[in-house]
N, C-alpha and C positions, 0 to 999 in steps of 0.2 A: 577839865574838870572830869573827876573819877566818880561814878556811882555803880557800885556793885560790880567791879571789874571791868567796866567798858568805859571808854574814854570818849567823852563827846566833845567837838570842836565847840569854839565860841558861837559859831553861827546857830547851833542849836539842831545841826543834822546828825543823823545816827551813823556811824563809820565803824563796821567791825574790826576786831583788831588785826584779822588775816590780811586786811585790804592795806593797814598802817606799814606792814612789813615792807622791807625794802624788796624790789622786785630785781631778779635775776636779768642780766643783759641778754639780750636776744644774739645768739650763734649762728643763725642761718640753717641750722641742721632741723629736720622735720622728726618728730617723735616717731619710731618704729616700735610698735609692741614686739614682745617676745612671742614666738610661736610655739604654744604649748602643745599643740596636736598636730603630728606629722601624718597626713593621709598616705596611706598604700599607695603605691603607684599602680595606673590604671591596666599596665601589662600586667602586673600579678595578681590583680583583682579579678580582671575577666580572663585572664588565662587560667586560673584556678576553676572557675565555672565551667570554661568551655572543654577541659580535660574531663569533668565529671558528666558532661552530656553526653547522650548515647548518639551513635552515628545517625547521619541523615536519611539514610536508607531504611536502618531499622525504624525511625519514627514513622517513615512513610508506609511501613508495614512490607517492605519488600526485604527478603531473606532469601539470599542466592543458594544456600545450603539446603534449606527447605524445597527450593524450586527444583534443584536438582535433584532431591531424592524423590518428590513427586513424580519428574519426569522419568527417572527410572522405574519407579513403579508402574507407570502406564506402558513403558516399553517392554518390560518383562512381566506379562501377564501371570504368570505361576508364581512370582514373588509376592511374599506376605507383606500386605499392606500396613503401616502403622497408622492405627487408628488417631492417634494423639497429634499427629502431624497433619494429618489429612481432613481432621476436624477443624483445622484453622482456616479462616478467611482470609485467602490470598487470591487476588484478583490481578497481580501483575503478569504472571505466568498465561492465564486463561486471554488476556488481552493481547499477548503477543502471539499466542496461538490463533485467535481468530484474525488478527492482523495477517498472519503468514497465511492462512486459509483462503482470505480473500486477495492475497497479491497472487499466489499460485493459479486462482481462478482467473485474475485477470490475464496473466500470462496466456492462458489459455483462450484469451478472447473472449471471457465472461465477465461482465461488471455485474458482481452480485453481492456488494458489500451490504447494501440493504437488507437483502434476504439473509445472509448470514447471521446479523445482528438481531434482526427481526424474529427469526425462527429460535435464536437462541434465547432470546428473552421469553418467548411463549413456552419453549421448552423446560427451561428453570423455574418459571410458575407453575407449570403443570407436575414437574418432578417434586416441588418444594410441598405442594398440596399433597401429592400420593404419600410422600415419604414420612409426612407428619401424621397421616392417617394409619401409615403401616407400622410405625415405629413406636416405641413406650417413651423413649426419651425425647423424640421431637428434633430438629434439626433447623438451624438457619437458612436463611436465603443465600446468605453469602457463602457458605459451605456447599451447597448446592450447586451454585454457578462456579465456585473454584474446581470442583472435582469434573463436573461437566465440560469444562474449559480444557482442564489438562487433557482429559480422555479424549478429546478432538485431534490430538495429535497424529494418532495413524490416519486419520481422514486427509491430514495434510500431505502425506504420503502418498495417498491415493489421487489428490488432485495434482501432484508433482508427476505422478507417473503419466496423469491424463494431458499433460503439454505435450508428450513425445508421442505416446500412442493413444489410439482410439479404446476406449472401455466399453464400446457397445457390440462387441463379439462375445463369443463363449468364454473366453479367458478372460475378458474384462469383466463378465458378470461375475465369474468363481472368485476374483480378485476383489471384487467388491463385497461380495457376501462374506468373504474372509476378513475385509477391513470393518465393517459393521459389526461382526461377531467379536472381532478384536477390542474395538472402542466400548461395547457394551458390556463385554465380559469385566473389562478392566474398571468401569465405571461402579457396575454392581459388587464387583469384590472391594473395592474401597468403601461403598456405601454400608455395607453389610459389617465391615470391619470398623469403620466409626460410630455404627449406630446398633452394634451388638445386636444384629438381625441375622442369629444362626439359621440355617436352612431356609432362608427365603430368597437366595441370590438369584434364581429364575424367575422370581415374581418380580425382582425389581430390575433384571436383565432384560424382561420384554419391552416395557416401556422405553427404556435406554436404546433399544434396538430401533424402535420406531422413530426415534428423535434423530438418531445417528444415521438412519434410512434415507431421510430426506435431505441430509447434508449428502448423502452418496449420489441421490437423484441430481442434485445440482451439479456434482462433479461430472457425472456421466453424461447427461444430456444438457 
């Protein structure tokens, strides 16, 4: 029977016309859809991102060029300091110099690592408070720790000299006084250059000399 374009069997059940069509024989092949999206390879995707990323040392804040320039500034007290570089927070060089200073003291038979880091922390806090009171622009704690740590380099030379020779004679006193002046002069020069504190170098050099004088006492005695 045909009613409205649909065919009904004699039993009265409803069968759509699509089911009445002849089914195709099974060929044993599984239907595989065509791939319309071709993803990029993992190597090309991640490779482009890796090329755009900065180096790992740069992400950690370690710049060997700046470390070398700061070291040369300390080794040459009469060289003008670059305030833009010295104002950066760089603790990689100071940590190495503190370890080297403690290692040279250890070679001289003095286990003073705790005193070195303790005095460094107290000195950085004191200089941080003092420089923020004296300067107009202000300074960060990381900058103070970085400058004081880099200027510890001449003190390493003094402690290295103390491994072989005694510093408790007249020559040792003169050498120690010269090293203290070297460290304090370099630190004050960098501070006044980074903070634009013209004419205040002696005022900054005095507390720096007190701090490095304590390190010198550790080296001598």
